[in-house]
Structures are given as structure tokens and as C-alpha cells.
N, C-alpha and C positions, 0 to 999 in steps of 0.2 A: 647664085643669088647675090645681089648687090646690096650692101648696107650703106645708108647715107647718114647715119647718126653716130659714127665713130669719130671721136675727136683726135685720138692718137692711136696709130697702129704701130706696134713694135715688132719688127722681124728679128727673131732670135730669142729663145727662151732659156738662155744661160743666166749666169749671175747678173750681168748688166741689164738684160732685157726685163727679167722678172723684178729686179730691185727697182728699176725705173717705174714700172707699172704700179707697184705697191706704193711707192712714194707719191705718185700723182693721184692715185685713187684716195689715199688717206688724206691728202691735203685738200683736194677739190671735191670730194664726195661723190655720191652715186649719179649726180647729174652730168658729171664729166666722164664720158665713155672712153675706156682704154681697152685695147685688145692686144694680145700677144700671140704671134704665130710661130710655130716651130714643130717640125715633124716628131721631135722627141717628147713633146708634152704628153703627160699621162702615162709614159712608159717607165718601167722600173729602172732605177739607177744603181741597183744593188751590186752590179758587176763593175762599177766605176771605182778603180783603186787610186785614182789621182788624188793628190792633196795640194792644198794651197796655203800660203802664208797670208793671214789677214792682219794688216797693220792696225794700229790703235784707232786711227781715223775711220777706217772701214768698219771696225767693230762698233764704233760709236754710231755710224750710219745704220748698221743692222739693229742696234738697240733702239734707235729713234723710230724705225719702221716696225718694231715689235717682232723681230725674227730671232735675235740673238738668244733670247731666253730658251728657245726651243732646241738650240744646238750647243749651248754653253757646256753641257756635260761631255760633249764629244770633242771639245776644243782643248788643245794642249798649249798652255801659255809658254812662251819663250822667256825664260827667266834670266838668261844671260847669253852672250855670244862671244866667241873667240875667233880671231883671224890669224892664220899662219901663212908663211911663204917659204916653200922648200922645194927641193928636188924630189922626184919619186923615190929614189933610193935612200934618201936621208933617214937615218934611224930615229932621229929626234926632230920634232917640228916645234921650234920655238914660237911662242905666242908674241906677236908684235902689237896686237891691238885687242882690247877686250871691252865689252859694253855690259853694264848692268841692264837688266831687262825692263825696269820701270820707267815709263815716260812721265808718270805722276805717281805719288805714293799709292801702292796697291794696284796700279794699272800697267800691265805689261805692254811693251811697245809693239808686240805682235803675238798672234796665236797661230798654230797650225791646226788645220781641220781637213778631213777628207771631204772631197767635193760632194759626194752623194748626200751627205747629211744636210749640207747647206742648200743644195738645189731642191731637195725634197721639202725642206722647211719653207723655202721661198714659194714653191708651187702651191703648197697648202695655204699659205697666207694670201696669195693672189686669188685663189678660189674663194676663200672666206670673204674677201673684200668685194667680190663680184666682178673681178677682171675677166673679160672674155678670153678664154684660152682655146686656140684653134690648132689642132694637130696637123699642120700643113706648112709648106714652104712658100714664101713669096718668091715668085719666079721672074716677075717683071712689073712694071707700073707705067701709067700714062697720066697725063694731065687733062682730064675731061673739061675742066673749067678752072679759072684762076683761083677759086676758093677751095679746091680739093685735089687730092691725088688718088687715082684709082689703082689699087694693087690687084694683080692677078696671081692666083695660086695654081699649084701643080695639078689640083683636081678640077680646074676649070672655074672655080668660084672666083668672085671679085669682091672687094671691100673698099669703100670710099673712106677717106680720112682727111682731116685738115693738116695732119703731119704724119709722115712716115719716117720712123726711126730705124736706121740700119744698125742692128746689134747682132749681125749674122756672121761674125767671125772674120778672120784674116783674109779669106777668099770671098769677101762679101759680094754676093750677086747684085745687091742694090747699088753698092758703090760703083761697080763696073757698069751697070745699066745707066747710072747717072753720068757716066763719062768722067768720073773723078780719078785722076791719075795719082800714083804714089811715087815717092822718091825714097831711095834707100839702097841696101845692098845685102847680099848673103855673106855670112862669115866663113863659110867652108867648115863650120863647126856644127856638131849636133850634141844634144843633151841626152844622155842615157838616164832614164828615170825609172826607179823601182822602189820597193819598200823592203826594208831589212829588219829582221828581228835580232835582238842581241841579249846576251846573258845578264848584263848589268843595267841598272837604271840610268837613263840619260840625265835625270834631274833637271829637265827643261832646258838643257844647253843646246844651242845651235852652233855649228862649226862651219867655217868657210876656209877651206884649205886651197890656197893658190898654188897650183902645180904648173909646170911649163906648158902643158897642153890646154890648160884652162882651169876654172874653179871646180872644186869638188865640195859640194855642200851636203852636210848632214843635218837634217831638220827634224826635231823631235815630234813624235806623234804620241797619242794616248797609249799607255802601256809601255812595254820594253820594245818599242818599234821606232824606226826613223825613216823618213822619206829621203831618198838620195837623188840629187841632181848633179850629174857627173859629165863634165864637158870634155870632148875630144874632137880631133879632126873627124869629119864625117866618115871617111873611109875606115878609120880606126874604130869609131863608135859602132859601125855596122859589123866590123869583124868581131869585136868583143861581144856584142849582143848575140851573135850567131854561134858562139862557143858552146860546147857541152857544159852542163851545170857545174861540174867540178872545176873546169878551167875558168869559167866565168867567176866562180867563187874566189879563185886564186887571184885573179885580176882585181876584184873588188877588195879583197883583204889587203893587198899591197897599198891601197889608197885609204881604206877605212882604218886600218891598223886594229889592234886588239885591246884598246883602252876600255872598251865596253864588253870585254870578254869575247867568247865565240859568237860569230855572226851567221845568219842564215837568210837567204833571199826568200821572202814570203809573199812577194807580189810579182806581177808580170813585168817583163823587161820591155821598155819602149824606147824608140829613138825618135827625137824631135829635132828636125833641122832648125838652125838658129839664124836669125837675120834681124835687120833693123829697117823699118819703113814707116813713113808718116804720110798720110793722105795730103795732097796739095791743098785741099779745102775740106773743111769738116761739114760744110753745108752746100746744098743746091736748092732748086726751087721746091719747097715743101718737103725737103729731104734733109736729114741730119744724121751724121755718123757718130757712133759711140763705141767704146771698147776696142776690141781687136780690129773691127772694121775701119777704125780711124788710125790705129797705130799698133805696131809690134816692136818691142824692144828686147834687148838681151836680158836673160834672167839673172845676171850676175848680182843685182841688188834686190831681187825678189819683188820688183815693182810692177810687173806686167798686169796682173789682175787688178791690183790696187789703182793703177792708172785708169783702168776702165771704170772703176767705182767712183773715182774723182769725176770722170765725165758724167756719170749718172747723177751725182750730187749737184753738179753745176747745172746740167740740163734740166733736172727737176725744178731747181730753184728758178731758173729763167722762165720755164713754162708756167709754173704756179704764179709767179709775179705777174706775168702777162695776162693769164686767165682772170686773175682777181681784178685787173684793171679793165676787163672787158675786151682785151686785145686778142687777135687771132694768133694762136700758138705756132702756126706755121708760117707767119709773116717773116719776110727776110730780115727786117729790122730786129725782130725778137731773136731770131737764130744767130744773127751776127754778134749779139752779146755773148752767147755761148762760145762761139768760135774765138772771139777775142780772149775770153777767160781761159780756154783750155789749150789752144794750139801752141802758144808760146811756152807754157809749162811743159807740154808734151815734148816739144823740140829740145828744151833744156835738159829734161830728164833722159831723153833718148840719146843725146850726144854725150851726156855724162856717163851713162852706162857703156856706150860705145868706147869712150876713152879709157874707162876702167878695164874693159875687156882687152883692149890693145896693149895697155900697160902691163897687165898681169899674164896674158896668154902668149908668152914668148920665152925664149931660152937665153936672152941677153943678160950676161952678168952685170953689165953696166946699169941696165934698167932695173935689175933686181936690187942692186945697191941703192939706187935712187928711191925706189918705192919702199924699201925697208926702212930707210932713214925717214921718209915721210910718215910711214905708219908709226914709227917710234916717237916722232915729234907729236903726232896727234894723241898718242897714248899718254903723253905727259902734260897735255893741255885739257883739263876737265871742261872748260867752257866750250872749246871746239867740239869735244866729244858730245856734249849735250846738244849742241846745234845739229850735229850729224844725226843724232838719235831722233830729234824732233822732225828733221827732214825725212828720215826713213820712216817715221811713224805717220807721215802725211799731215803734220800739224804746223807747218811753216809756210808763211806767205798768205795769199788771199784764199782762205779756206772756206768752202761753201758751208752753209748752216748745218746740213745733215752730217758732214764730217766732223763738226764740232759737237755733235750729239743733240742739236737743237731741231725741234719740229719746224716744218715749213708753214 
């Protein structure tokens, strides 16, 4: 069946795709048709143990679209953060840098939340607003006329739209079909991700331990639990994850230490290969990329998901402004505004995280001295620390309205 009255079709029903659909529907009302397509729509997310850091700007976005209230009780505020730099065998890890958690009085710079709670809330909100949700994957597209793009689904159905948004992940089918190349590289590193229970309360503290193999992050979750993002060379990460439970626990304890008492692995172990890539263009004819389809960066600064939400906020604002002026949301001149807004910032953040990873993921004593002196200088400069916090919270530079908490 072909649909001819869809204004925007979003391929991908994760954080980026659903949030964009909600923002557009809220701003433009029921006469502006929005559809989201993803095979996972309508399925239970109860088994998804992944967790994400939601920076202050992203939380403001979720508040603006009426979703945050539904998940606030499940979110753990990050009340402060410490950064250390040490060798694995060091008995003591001196703190070189610390951050208070508030970006504004009473507003933490980030929250940790398990993905399933947020995705469920987004899907409920989209249904409530009348967003069309199709449990299927967009497999290809064609341009039947200059005014529309025709998307084909795995089940043989087609849907026409004035704009097709690729929010379908790092291996985006739409990006590849549009012939948009990417540039970047693999790091030869992988992140071991799991959830750990501990005897003592974390008190909302996040920890980033820079070890020779890469960063080891302890991120607080609700209750006496923390999410672990542990970077190793890929071969070593695969070896560690394959260990028996007791041996894996020993490896983990060497890095986690016992400052929170006895620890226990309470989540599945996963290995995620790490790399950096950015699409050479964020737009094509009636096609626009957002989220991981447009860029993937190193998790060292916890900005991957939040970069995608910045895309969403900027793209929603661009589309809404165009629609209110009676312009075609899929027109190239409209989409070029989005590309100018987001691509430079994406490259800047990507290269910054790449540089941080290369600076900290090595065994050079000279570089260790340089970085520790640098961290110590930042610790002694409150103004610079505040600037770093605002940047990490997504509130620095040309910030879209939704990330400021303003309605479109």
C-alpha cells in the first residue's frame, strides 16, 4: 500500500527517531503527518540492560516534549564527578580533576537512566500524539517525483514522504543507499559494558579512571548499582568477557577497586567495538541523516547519544520553521541549514574525543606527565571548569531551542 500524505518518514525508532517525531507532531499539530518505521516498535524492551548518560540539555529537551516526567523517578542524577590517571597496579588513584554536578542551582549536569525506561516513554508519547508507528524496516527508496521520496519496506509495502530521515543507526541502510560515504577509523579498542551492584551507596558520583589501556568509567544508576564502560584493546576485551565468572570478577575488581565495598556483576557482559566516523554529507535529495547514521564518536566523554539528540533538536527546529513559512521540509535549501548547524559541531566534538582518547590511552610516561599537569591546572581554574561543564552539558554555543528547554 502506498501512502501519499506523509510529510516526514523517520526510519529508526530509537531515541533520535522517536524524539524527532514527538517534537514535530507537538509543534505542527495533527495536520502534519509523521511516521516512524522500525522492526522493534511495539516489542518489549524489558530485557535491555543498557544505560545512557542524559546531559542537562538533553533532559531539557525531554522536558520540553513532555517525556521526562514519566521517567524522572528512574533517573539517577550525577551529583559530582572525579577523574583519575593511574597505572593498573597502583594502590592509590589520586584525583586530578573533580566537578560539582550542578550546571545551574538544583540542576545536575547529567542523569543516568536505563534505556528501556526512556524508549518505552517515548513510544507511549508518540502513540498518544498520533504518530504513525510501523513495525518494519525501510530497505530502500526511490524518487518517484521531485516532490517526494518513496520508501520501500521489507514486507513489500511502500510509503511516500516529502522527507525521509535516516535515524537507523551506524550501519544505516538509507545512508548507504543514498551513496553518502563516511570518513573515520577504527581504534582497535572495544568497550566492555555491564552493570555492577555494590555494597555501599555511590552517592551519585561518576568516576572516570584513565588507565593505560583506556578509560574505565563508573556511572551511577538508581540503587546501589553502577553502569561500567571499560575500554581495552579489542583482543583483550574479547578475552576478558569470555572468562569464567570468578576470573571476570577478579579482572573487574582490579579496576573498580573496593571503595564501594564488595561488588557483583548483575548485568550481561557486552563488547562494543569503538571507532570514529562522520558522514561526508548529512543530506541528500529529500534525505537527511541524524544520530548514529550521521556520526559515531568515542564514548570517552559520554557524548554519543547526546550528539544525536542535538541533531534532533536542530532538525526539528529547521523543519518546524520551514513548515510554518509554508516551505517544503524536504527542500534542499531547508536541509542545508540543518547541515551547516550540525556538521561542524559534530566534527569538532568527534576530533576532541579522538584526541582525548589518544592522549589518555597509552603507556607513555611523558604524555602521562603532560596530561596530569594539564588536569591539575584545570582543577585550579574554576572558570575553565565551569566552561567545561557547560560544554559537557550541551549548553555552550549555538544551542537549539529544545535543548534550552523552550518549545518550538
